[in-house]
C-alpha positions as a Markdown table, in Angstrom:
| # | Residue | x | y | z |
|---|---|---|---|---|
| 1 | Pro | 31.3 | 14.4 | -1.0 |
| 2 | Phe | 32.0 | 14.6 | -4.8 |
| 3 | Lys | 31.2 | 10.9 | -5.3 |
| 4 | Phe | 28.0 | 11.4 | -3.3 |
| 5 | Ile | 27.0 | 14.3 | -5.5 |
| 6 | Arg | 27.9 | 12.4 | -8.6 |
| 7 | Ala | 25.8 | 9.4 | -7.5 |
| 8 | Met | 22.8 | 11.6 | -6.7 |
| 9 | Ile | 23.0 | 13.4 | -10.1 |
| 10 | Ser | 23.4 | 10.1 | -11.9 |
| 11 | Tyr | 20.3 | 8.6 | -10.2 |
| 12 | Arg | 18.4 | 11.7 | -11.2 |
| 13 | Leu | 19.6 | 11.5 | -14.8 |
| 14 | Tyr | 18.6 | 7.8 | -14.9 |
| 15 | Glu | 15.2 | 8.7 | -13.6 |
| 16 | Ser | 14.6 | 11.3 | -16.2 |
| 17 | Thr | 16.3 | 9.7 | -19.2 |
| 18 | Gly | 16.2 | 5.9 | -18.5 |
| 19 | Arg | 19.7 | 5.4 | -19.7 |
| 20 | Arg | 21.5 | 2.6 | -17.9 |
| 21 | Lys | 24.9 | 4.3 | -18.0 |
| 22 | His | 23.7 | 6.7 | -15.3 |
| 23 | Val | 22.9 | 3.8 | -13.0 |
| 24 | Arg | 26.3 | 2.2 | -13.6 |
| 25 | Ser | 27.9 | 5.6 | -12.8 |
| 26 | Ala | 25.9 | 5.9 | -9.6 |
| 27 | Arg | 26.7 | 2.3 | -8.5 |
| 28 | Lys | 30.5 | 3.0 | -9.1 |
| 29 | Cys | 30.2 | 5.9 | -6.7 |
| 30 | Arg | 28.2 | 3.8 | -4.2 |
| 31 | Lys | 31.0 | 1.1 | -4.3 |
| 32 | Phe | 33.6 | 3.8 | -3.7 |
| 33 | Leu | 31.7 | 5.0 | -0.7 |
| 34 | Asn | 31.3 | 1.4 | 0.5 |
| 35 | Arg | 35.1 | 0.8 | 0.2 |
| 36 | Gln | 35.7 | 4.0 | 2.1 |
| 37 | Lys | 33.4 | 2.9 | 4.9 |
| 38 | Ser | 35.0 | -0.5 | 5.1 |
| 39 | Val | 38.5 | 1.0 | 5.6 |
| 40 | Gly | 37.2 | 3.1 | 8.5 |
| 41 | Asn | 36.4 | 6.5 | 6.9 |
| 42 | Arg | 33.8 | 7.9 | 9.3 |
| 43 | Asn | 32.5 | 10.4 | 6.8 |
| 44 | Ala | 31.5 | 7.7 | 4.2 |
| 45 | Ala | 28.7 | 6.1 | 6.3 |
| 46 | Pro | 26.3 | 9.0 | 6.3 |
| 47 | Phe | 26.8 | 9.7 | 2.6 |
| 48 | Leu | 26.4 | 6.0 | 1.8 |
| 49 | Ser | 23.2 | 5.7 | 3.8 |
| 50 | Val | 21.5 | 8.6 | 1.9 |
| 51 | Val | 22.6 | 7.1 | -1.5 |
| 52 | Glu | 21.0 | 3.9 | -0.4 |
| 53 | Ile | 17.6 | 5.6 | -0.1 |
| 54 | Glu | 17.8 | 6.5 | -3.8 |
| 55 | Glu | 19.0 | 3.0 | -4.7 |
| 56 | Val | 16.1 | 1.4 | -2.8 |
| 57 | Phe | 13.6 | 3.7 | -4.5 |
| 58 | Leu | 14.8 | 2.9 | -7.9 |
| 59 | Lys | 14.9 | -0.9 | -7.3 |
| 60 | Ser | 11.7 | -1.3 | -5.4 |
| 61 | Lys | 8.5 | 0.7 | -5.5 |
| 62 | Asp | 7.6 | -0.7 | -2.0 |
| 63 | Val | 6.9 | 2.2 | 0.3 |
| 64 | Phe | 7.9 | 0.2 | 3.4 |
| 65 | Lys | 11.3 | -0.5 | 2.0 |
| 66 | Val | 11.8 | 3.2 | 1.2 |
| 67 | Cys | 10.8 | 4.1 | 4.7 |
| 68 | Glu | 13.1 | 1.5 | 6.2 |
| 69 | Ala | 16.0 | 2.8 | 4.2 |
| 70 | Tyr | 15.1 | 6.3 | 5.3 |
| 71 | Asn | 14.9 | 5.4 | 9.0 |
| 72 | Lys | 18.3 | 3.7 | 8.7 |
| 73 | Ala | 19.9 | 6.7 | 7.0 |
| 74 | Leu | 18.3 | 9.2 | 9.4 |
| 75 | Asp | 19.7 | 7.3 | 12.4 |
| 76 | Ile | 23.2 | 7.3 | 10.9 |
| 77 | Val | 23.1 | 11.0 | 9.8 |
| 78 | Thr | 21.6 | 12.2 | 13.1 |
| 79 | Lys | 24.3 | 10.3 | 15.0 |
| 80 | Glu | 27.0 | 12.0 | 13.0 |
| 81 | Gly | 25.3 | 15.4 | 13.4 |
| 82 | Asn | 25.3 | 16.3 | 9.7 |
| 83 | Ala | 22.3 | 18.7 | 9.1 |
| 84 | Phe | 22.9 | 18.9 | 5.4 |
| 85 | Leu | 22.5 | 15.1 | 4.9 |
| 86 | Glu | 19.5 | 15.1 | 7.3 |
| 87 | Val | 17.8 | 17.7 | 5.0 |
| 88 | Val | 18.7 | 15.6 | 1.9 |
| 89 | Ala | 17.3 | 12.4 | 3.5 |
| 90 | His | 14.0 | 14.1 | 4.4 |
| 91 | Glu | 13.7 | 15.6 | 1.0 |
| 92 | Leu | 14.5 | 12.4 | -0.9 |
| 93 | Thr | 12.0 | 10.4 | 1.2 |
| 94 | Gly | 9.4 | 13.1 | 0.6 |
| 95 | Arg | 9.9 | 13.0 | -3.1 |
| 96 | Ser | 10.0 | 9.2 | -3.2 |
| 97 | Leu | 6.8 | 8.8 | -1.3 |
| 98 | Ser | 5.1 | 11.5 | -3.4 |
| 99 | Cys | 6.1 | 9.6 | -6.6 |
| 100 | Leu | 4.7 | 6.3 | -5.1 |
| 101 | Gly | 1.3 | 8.0 | -4.6 |
| 102 | Tyr | 1.6 | 9.0 | -1.0 |
| 103 | Ala | 1.5 | 12.7 | -1.5 |
| 104 | Cys | 0.4 | 13.6 | 2.1 |
| 105 | Ala | 3.2 | 11.5 | 3.6 |
| 106 | Gly | 5.7 | 13.0 | 1.1 |
| 107 | Gln | 4.7 | 16.5 | 2.1 |
| 108 | Thr | 5.2 | 15.6 | 5.8 |
| 109 | Tyr | 8.8 | 14.7 | 5.0 |
| 110 | Leu | 9.3 | 17.9 | 3.0 |
| 111 | Val | 8.0 | 19.9 | 6.0 |
| 112 | Arg | 10.6 | 18.1 | 8.2 |
| 113 | Ala | 13.3 | 19.0 | 5.7 |
| 114 | Lys | 12.1 | 22.6 | 5.8 |
| 115 | Gln | 12.3 | 22.7 | 9.6 |
| 116 | Thr | 15.7 | 21.1 | 9.7 |
| 117 | Cys | 16.9 | 23.7 | 7.2 |
| 118 | Lys | 15.7 | 26.5 | 9.4 |
| 119 | Asp | 16.6 | 25.1 | 12.8 |
| 120 | Lys | 19.8 | 23.1 | 12.3 |
| 121 | Trp | 21.4 | 24.1 | 9.0 |
| 122 | Gly | 20.7 | 27.7 | 8.5 |
| 123 | Ala | 20.5 | 27.5 | 4.7 |
| 124 | Asn | 18.1 | 30.3 | 3.9 |
| 125 | Ser | 17.8 | 29.8 | 0.1 |
| 126 | Lys | 17.1 | 26.1 | 0.6 |
| 127 | Tyr | 14.6 | 26.9 | 3.3 |
| 128 | Gln | 12.7 | 29.3 | 1.0 |
| 129 | Met | 12.7 | 26.7 | -1.8 |
| 130 | Leu | 11.1 | 24.2 | 0.6 |
| 131 | Val | 8.6 | 26.8 | 1.9 |
| 132 | Asp | 7.5 | 27.2 | -1.7 |
| 133 | Gln | 7.1 | 23.5 | -2.2 |
| 134 | Thr | 5.2 | 22.9 | 1.0 |
| 135 | Gln | 2.7 | 25.8 | 0.9 |
| 136 | Gly | -0.4 | 24.7 | 2.7 |
| 137 | Phe | 1.4 | 22.2 | 5.0 |
| 138 | Asn | 2.8 | 23.0 | 8.4 |
């Protein structure tokens, strides 16, 4: 999970600063996760699928490609039963769609993240943060 977290932080830093070194760092982490998946590490596939959502969002501003990556990631994460990554996938997709100008669709994904936090994960602080972000949406 450390490489996953490093990749997500690096993508966020690239998005805010525009410095290419952050993308290189994130891609190194993605390659590491890809190698782990190829040698049979079951835990690598869910993390890799969520990292790919962010990669698709940065490469392409096409909403359909982002949604396709999200659906693929959600299938993998749900099959593995990882509620944390399910929340992260919903939240990333919501943020990505909002940035692409689809605020209503983005809020829908944030509401899904909120419900997953409450029903499956039990992370009260994260749930409260998402409640604050989605006020006015149910």
